[in-house]
C-alpha positions as CSV (number, residue, x, y, z in Angstrom):
1,M,106.8,25.3,65.6
2,L,104.4,23.6,63.3
3,R,102.2,20.9,64.8
4,F,99.6,19.3,62.5
5,G,97.9,16.0,61.8
6,C,98.3,13.7,58.8
7,S,95.7,11.0,58.3
8,Q,96.6,7.5,57.1
9,V,97.3,7.2,53.5
10,V,97.8,3.4,53.7
11,I,98.8,0.6,56.1
12,E,100.9,-2.1,54.4
13,R,104.2,-3.9,54.3
14,L,106.3,-1.5,52.2
15,D,109.4,0.6,53.0
16,P,110.8,2.5,50.0
17,L,113.6,3.9,52.1
18,V,115.1,0.8,53.8
19,N,113.8,-1.9,51.4
20,P,113.3,-0.1,48.0
21,N,111.6,-2.2,45.3
22,M,110.8,-5.0,47.8
23,N,107.2,-6.0,47.8
24,P,106.5,-7.0,50.4
25,S,109.1,-5.5,52.7
26,T,110.1,-7.0,56.0
27,H,107.4,-5.6,58.4
28,M,104.2,-3.6,58.5
29,H,104.1,0.2,58.6
30,Q,101.5,2.9,58.9
31,I,102.1,5.6,56.3
32,V,100.8,9.2,56.0
33,G,101.3,12.0,53.6
34,G,101.3,12.2,49.8
35,D,99.9,9.7,47.4
36,A,103.2,9.3,45.6
37,F,104.1,6.6,48.2
38,N,105.0,3.3,46.7
39,A,107.5,0.5,47.0
40,S,110.2,2.6,45.2
41,M,110.3,6.3,45.4
42,P,112.9,8.1,43.2
43,V,115.3,10.7,44.6
44,A,113.3,13.6,43.2
45,D,110.9,16.4,44.1
46,V,108.1,14.3,45.6
47,S,105.7,17.2,45.6
48,K,105.7,17.0,41.8
49,L,104.9,13.3,41.9
50,A,101.9,13.4,44.3
51,S,98.4,14.6,43.5
52,C,97.0,14.8,47.0
53,T,98.1,14.6,50.6
54,T,96.6,13.4,53.9
55,C,98.4,16.2,55.8
56,H,96.8,19.3,57.2
57,F,98.9,21.7,55.2
58,D,98.2,21.0,51.5
59,Q,101.7,21.9,50.5
60,D,103.2,19.0,52.4
61,F,103.4,16.0,50.1
62,S,106.1,14.4,52.3
63,N,105.7,10.8,53.5
64,Y,106.2,9.7,57.1
65,W,105.9,6.2,58.3
66,T,106.4,4.1,61.5
67,A,106.1,0.5,62.6
68,N,102.7,-0.7,63.7
69,L,102.0,-1.9,67.2
70,Y,100.4,-5.3,68.0
71,F,98.9,-7.0,71.0
72,R,100.2,-10.5,71.7
73,A,97.5,-12.5,73.5
74,R,97.9,-15.3,76.0
75,N,97.2,-17.9,73.3
76,G,100.1,-16.5,71.2
77,S,97.9,-14.8,68.5
78,Y,98.4,-11.2,67.5
79,K,96.1,-8.3,66.7
80,R,97.0,-4.8,65.4
81,I,96.3,-2.0,68.0
82,P,94.4,0.7,66.1
83,Q,95.7,4.3,65.9
84,I,93.2,7.1,66.7
85,A,93.2,10.8,65.9
86,N,95.5,12.6,68.3
87,Q,94.6,15.4,70.6
88,F,93.5,18.6,68.7
89,N,93.3,16.6,65.4
90,E,89.6,15.8,65.6
91,G,88.2,14.4,62.3
92,D,91.5,12.9,61.1
93,N,91.5,9.3,60.0
94,A,94.0,8.2,62.7
95,G,97.5,8.8,61.3
96,I,100.5,10.7,62.7
97,T,100.9,14.1,64.2
98,I,103.9,16.0,62.7
99,Y,106.1,18.6,64.5
100,Y,108.6,20.9,62.8
101,T,110.5,22.9,65.3
102,S,113.1,25.7,64.9
103,P,114.8,27.9,67.5
104,G,113.6,31.0,65.7
105,P,113.1,32.7,62.3
106,N,116.0,32.3,59.9
107,L,117.9,29.9,62.1
108,T,117.2,26.6,60.3
109,T,117.6,25.5,56.7
110,A,114.7,23.6,55.3
111,F,115.2,20.2,53.6
112,K,115.9,20.0,49.8
113,P,114.0,18.0,47.3
114,G,115.2,14.4,47.4
115,F,116.1,14.6,51.1
116,R,115.3,11.5,53.2
117,M,116.3,10.1,56.6
118,L,115.7,7.4,59.2
119,T,115.8,7.8,62.9
120,G,116.0,4.8,65.3
121,D,117.0,1.3,64.5
122,P,114.4,-1.4,64.1
123,T,116.9,-4.1,65.3
124,R,117.8,-2.3,68.5
125,R,116.6,-4.0,71.8
126,T,118.5,-1.8,74.3
127,S,118.5,2.0,74.8
128,E,120.5,4.0,72.4
129,G,121.5,6.3,75.3
130,F,120.3,9.6,73.9
131,G,117.6,10.0,76.6
132,K,113.9,9.8,76.1
133,N,113.5,13.5,75.1
134,M,116.3,13.2,72.5
135,Q,115.2,10.2,70.5
136,Q,111.9,8.5,71.5
137,C,109.4,7.9,74.2
138,Y,106.1,6.2,75.0
139,R,103.5,7.8,77.3
140,C,101.2,5.5,79.2
141,Y,98.1,7.6,79.8
142,P,96.6,6.7,83.2
143,E,93.2,8.4,82.3
144,T,91.1,8.7,79.2
145,N,91.1,11.7,76.9
146,W,94.8,12.4,77.4
147,G,94.3,12.8,81.1
148,G,96.6,12.2,84.1
149,S,99.7,13.7,82.6
150,P,100.1,17.5,81.9
151,Y,103.7,17.3,80.7
152,S,104.9,18.0,77.2
153,P,106.1,15.1,75.1
154,C,108.7,12.8,76.7
155,M,108.9,15.0,79.9
156,D,106.7,13.1,82.3
157,P,109.0,11.5,84.9
158,K,106.4,8.8,85.7
159,W,104.4,8.0,82.6
160,D,107.0,8.6,79.9
161,T,109.6,5.9,79.1
162,D,111.9,5.0,76.3
163,H,110.6,1.4,76.3
164,L,107.1,0.1,75.9
165,P,105.0,0.5,79.0
166,K,104.9,-2.5,81.3
167,Q,101.4,-1.9,82.6
168,A,98.0,-1.4,81.2
169,C,97.3,2.1,80.0
170,P,93.6,3.1,80.4
171,G,94.0,6.2,78.2
172,G,96.1,4.5,75.5
173,I,99.7,5.0,74.6
174,R,101.2,8.0,72.9
175,S,104.4,7.3,70.9
176,N,106.9,10.0,70.0
177,I,109.8,9.6,67.6
178,I,112.4,12.5,67.4
179,F,114.6,13.0,64.4
180,P,118.1,14.6,64.5
181,L,118.4,18.3,63.8
182,C,121.9,18.6,62.3
183,W,122.8,18.0,58.6
184,D,126.1,17.6,56.9
185,G,124.9,20.2,54.3
186,K,125.9,18.0,51.3
187,N,124.1,14.6,51.2
188,L,120.4,14.2,50.7
189,D,120.7,10.6,52.0
190,S,123.4,8.1,53.1
191,P,123.6,4.3,52.8
192,N,122.1,3.7,56.2
193,H,119.9,6.8,55.9
194,R,121.3,8.1,59.2
195,D,124.9,9.2,58.7
196,H,124.1,12.5,56.9
197,V,122.3,13.8,59.9
198,S,123.3,14.0,63.6
199,H,121.9,14.9,67.0
200,P,123.4,18.1,68.5
201,I,126.4,17.8,70.9
202,G,126.5,18.7,74.6
203,A,123.8,18.4,77.3
204,I,120.5,16.7,76.7
205,P,117.9,19.4,76.1
206,P,115.5,20.1,79.0
207,S,112.5,19.6,76.6
208,F,111.9,18.1,73.2
209,S,111.0,21.6,72.0
210,V,114.3,23.2,72.9
211,V,116.4,22.9,69.7
212,T,119.2,25.4,70.5
213,G,121.8,22.6,70.8
214,K,125.1,23.1,69.0
215,C,125.6,21.1,65.8
216,P,128.9,19.1,65.4
217,A,131.5,20.3,62.9
218,S,130.8,17.3,60.8
219,H,127.1,18.3,60.5
220,P,127.1,22.1,60.8
221,V,123.7,22.9,59.2
222,K,120.8,23.1,61.6
223,I,117.6,21.8,60.0
224,P,114.0,21.9,61.5
225,Q,113.6,19.1,64.0
226,V,111.0,16.6,62.9
227,M,109.0,14.7,65.5
228,L,106.3,12.1,64.9
229,E,103.5,11.5,67.4
230,V,101.1,8.6,67.3
231,M,98.2,7.7,69.5
232,W,97.5,4.0,70.0
233,D,94.0,2.9,71.4
234,T,94.8,0.1,73.8
235,S,91.4,0.1,75.5
236,A,90.4,-3.3,74.1
237,F,93.6,-4.9,75.3
238,N,93.8,-3.9,79.0
239,D,92.2,-7.0,80.5
240,P,94.9,-8.9,82.5
241,K,93.2,-12.2,81.7
242,D,94.3,-11.7,78.1
243,W,97.9,-10.9,79.0
244,P,100.7,-13.5,79.3
245,V,100.4,-15.8,82.4
246,D,103.6,-14.4,83.8
247,G,102.2,-10.8,83.7
248,S,104.8,-9.6,81.2
249,Q,103.7,-6.8,78.9
250,P,101.9,-8.0,75.8
251,L,102.8,-5.3,73.3
252,V,105.1,-5.9,70.3
253,L,106.1,-3.7,67.4
254,S,105.6,-5.1,63.9
255,T,109.3,-5.7,63.8
256,G,108.9,-8.4,66.5
257,D,110.4,-6.0,69.1
258,T,108.8,-6.5,72.6
259,T,111.1,-3.9,74.2
260,G,110.1,-0.8,72.2
261,Y,113.7,0.3,71.8
262,G,113.5,-0.5,68.1
263,Q,110.9,2.2,67.5
264,H,111.9,4.1,64.4
265,G,110.6,6.6,61.9
266,D,111.1,7.2,58.2
267,Y,110.9,10.5,56.4
268,V,110.9,11.5,52.7
269,F,110.7,15.3,52.2
270,G,108.1,16.5,49.9
271,W,107.0,20.1,50.7
272,E,106.1,22.2,47.7
273,G,108.6,24.8,46.6
274,N,109.9,27.0,49.5
275,T,106.8,26.6,51.7
276,L,108.5,24.8,54.6
277,Q,111.3,27.4,54.8
278,T,108.7,30.2,54.7
279,A,106.8,28.6,57.5
280,M,109.9,28.2,59.7
281,D,110.9,31.8,59.1
282,S,107.5,33.3,59.7
283,G,106.7,32.7,63.4
284,C,104.1,30.1,62.6
285,Y,102.8,28.2,65.7
286,L,101.1,24.9,65.7
287,R,98.5,25.0,62.9
288,N,98.4,28.8,62.9
289,C,100.3,29.9,59.8
290,S,99.1,32.5,57.3
291,K,101.9,31.8,54.9
292,I,100.7,28.3,54.0
293,T,97.2,26.9,53.4
294,A,95.3,24.1,55.1
295,Q,92.6,21.6,54.1
296,E,89.8,20.2,56.2
297,P,89.8,16.6,57.5
298,K,87.0,15.6,55.1
299,V,89.3,16.6,52.2
300,K,92.5,15.0,53.3
301,N,90.8,11.8,54.5
302,K,89.9,11.1,50.8
303,C,93.6,10.9,49.8
304,S,94.9,7.3,49.8
305,V,96.9,4.8,47.8
306,P,95.8,1.3,47.0
307,V,97.2,-1.6,49.0
308,T,99.7,-3.5,46.8
309,V,100.8,-6.2,49.2
310,K,98.4,-9.0,48.5
311,D,99.7,-11.8,50.7
312,D,99.1,-10.2,54.1
313,H,96.1,-11.1,56.3
314,E,93.2,-8.8,57.0
315,L,94.6,-5.8,58.9
316,D,92.1,-6.1,61.8
317,A,92.0,-9.9,62.1
318,W,93.6,-12.1,64.8
319,L,96.9,-13.5,63.3
320,S,98.9,-16.6,64.2
321,E,102.1,-14.6,63.5
322,L,103.1,-11.1,62.6
323,P,103.1,-10.1,58.9
324,G,106.5,-10.9,57.6
325,R,107.1,-12.9,60.8
326,G,108.2,-9.8,62.7
327,M,111.4,-9.2,60.8
328,G,113.3,-6.3,62.4
329,N,115.1,-5.0,59.3
């Protein structure tokens, strides 16, 4: 398993996977990874298009992005909830923690140049039925500094849910998005960016990190399981006097989703050469991997791309409506 942080490369309303060439796209995203990210990314070897990356391993020029999270105040205005550096990623400029998990050496096939995929559905407002440790979860931390829940991602029976928390979270919210781990072995993408990959068949795994499930005949190739993990600092938004009068939860994704079921993640593969396959086959664990090289936070935090969407409001201002009016697609 690899687990490493990628700092923010930009926050803006672009989505080259679902809304290619659209500037602005329908809703706000936080993006991490290589500086080749833009409104339209060709189906090509992204590692050859980028000159830097915000990821810990400097061979990873992939791009990963998720919807932003906002607070909806009692007066109807919105403010973006800031991301913070995740546990063990001190020094990062907020961003996303990335996991790549394999059941063992030589048991997964790394992605090919041009590969991309989407998990989740931004228009969904009910559970997809895969279970919180198969697709997504939110952890409401009852204590600061990741305290009050010792469980691995999506495994806490009390504090992990597949919907947005309905109560204040003193330690913030951790969001996990889990990608499928089976591939059809042919297509680098599909029209909906989902059909070329699949979740395994059979029982729901006992933990997010158990990736021994059997792949269906339609998608026989096991790929590393990608999981995205985001920390949201809700500390400034926990005062009940600011919440809706009826006490309903005040959080909303940038898609306009107040349930959280529409959480989704986008992935464009961009590892250099054969480096990801080497890491998966070499017993690497977390950030300990002698086969690939790392960069310090002060280096990766310098990598960025300019904001190109000019009609959005200031990122940290109170807004009368969500950027793009909270469009879910």
